[in-house]
C-alpha positions in Angstrom: -21.9 -28.0 -163.3 -20.1 -25.7 -160.9 -21.2 -24.0 -157.7 -21.4 -20.8 -159.8 -24.8 -22.0 -160.9 -26.1 -21.6 -157.3 -24.8 -18.0 -157.3 -26.6 -17.4 -160.6 -29.8 -18.9 -159.2 -29.5 -16.9 -156.0 -28.9 -13.6 -157.9 -31.9 -14.2 -160.1 -34.0 -15.3 -157.1 -33.2 -12.0 -155.4 -33.9 -9.9 -158.6 -37.3 -11.7 -159.0 -38.2 -11.2 -155.3 -37.3 -7.5 -155.4 -39.2 -7.0 -158.7 -42.3 -8.8 -157.4 -45.1 -7.6 -155.3 -47.1 -9.4 -152.6 -50.9 -9.4 -152.3 -50.7 -6.0 -150.6 -48.7 -4.5 -153.4 -45.6 -4.2 -151.4 -42.2 -5.7 -152.2 -41.7 -9.3 -151.3 -39.5 -9.7 -148.3 -37.1 -12.5 -147.6 -39.4 -13.4 -144.6 -42.4 -13.7 -146.9 -40.6 -15.9 -149.4 -39.2 -18.0 -146.5 -42.6 -18.6 -145.1 -43.9 -19.7 -148.5 -41.0 -22.1 -148.8 -41.1 -23.3 -145.2 -37.6 -22.2 -144.4 -36.1 -19.4 -142.4 -35.3 -15.9 -143.8 -31.7 -16.7 -143.1 -31.9 -19.6 -145.4 -33.3 -17.4 -148.1 -30.4 -15.1 -147.6 -28.0 -18.0 -148.0 -29.7 -19.1 -151.2 -29.6 -15.6 -152.6 -25.9 -15.2 -151.9 -25.2 -18.6 -153.4 -23.7 -19.8 -150.0 -26.1 -22.8 -149.9 -27.3 -25.0 -152.7 -31.1 -24.7 -153.1 -32.8 -28.0 -153.3 -35.1 -28.5 -156.4 -38.2 -28.7 -154.2 -37.4 -25.3 -152.7 -36.6 -23.8 -156.1 -40.0 -25.0 -157.4 -41.7 -23.3 -154.4 -39.7 -20.1 -155.0 -40.6 -20.1 -158.7 -44.3 -20.7 -157.9 -44.4 -17.9 -155.2 -42.6 -15.5 -157.4 -44.8 -16.5 -160.4 -41.7 -17.2 -162.5 -41.0 -20.3 -164.7 -38.4 -22.4 -162.9 -36.1 -22.5 -165.9 -35.8 -18.7 -165.7 -33.4 -19.3 -162.8 -31.1 -21.6 -164.8 -28.2 -20.1 -166.8 -28.6 -20.4 -170.6 -25.6 -22.7 -171.0 -27.0 -25.1 -168.4 -30.5 -24.9 -169.9 -29.1 -26.0 -173.3 -27.4 -29.0 -171.6 -30.7 -29.9 -169.9 -32.6 -29.6 -173.2 -30.0 -31.7 -175.0 -30.1 -34.4 -172.3 -33.9 -34.5 -172.4 -33.9 -34.8 -176.2 -31.4 -37.7 -176.0 -33.6 -39.5 -173.4 -36.6 -39.0 -175.7 -34.7 -40.4 -178.7 -33.6 -43.5 -176.7 -37.1 -44.2 -175.4 -38.5 -44.1 -179.0 -36.0 -46.6 -180.3 
C-alpha cells in the first residue's frame, strides 16, 4: 500500500465535504469537519492534500460526519485486497 492511498482518501474526503451540507444547509467547511473530528482545520487541510496519513479513528469520524460509508474512501484495488484478506481470515477461522 503506497502513500498514494492517502492522497486518494484526501481527495475523496474533500469531494464529499464540498458536496455535503451542514445542518444550516450550507457547505461543510474544513473548520466544521475539524471540530467534528477533534482536530484543527489545518490538519483537515493536510489530510485532504494527502500530506498527512489519516488515522483510522479520524477517518471513521469523517465518514460519520459526512454520512458516507468509510469504504467509499478506499480505492477499489485496495478494497478488493481488504475483501480478499477478510475472506481468507473467515475461511481459516472456520477450519
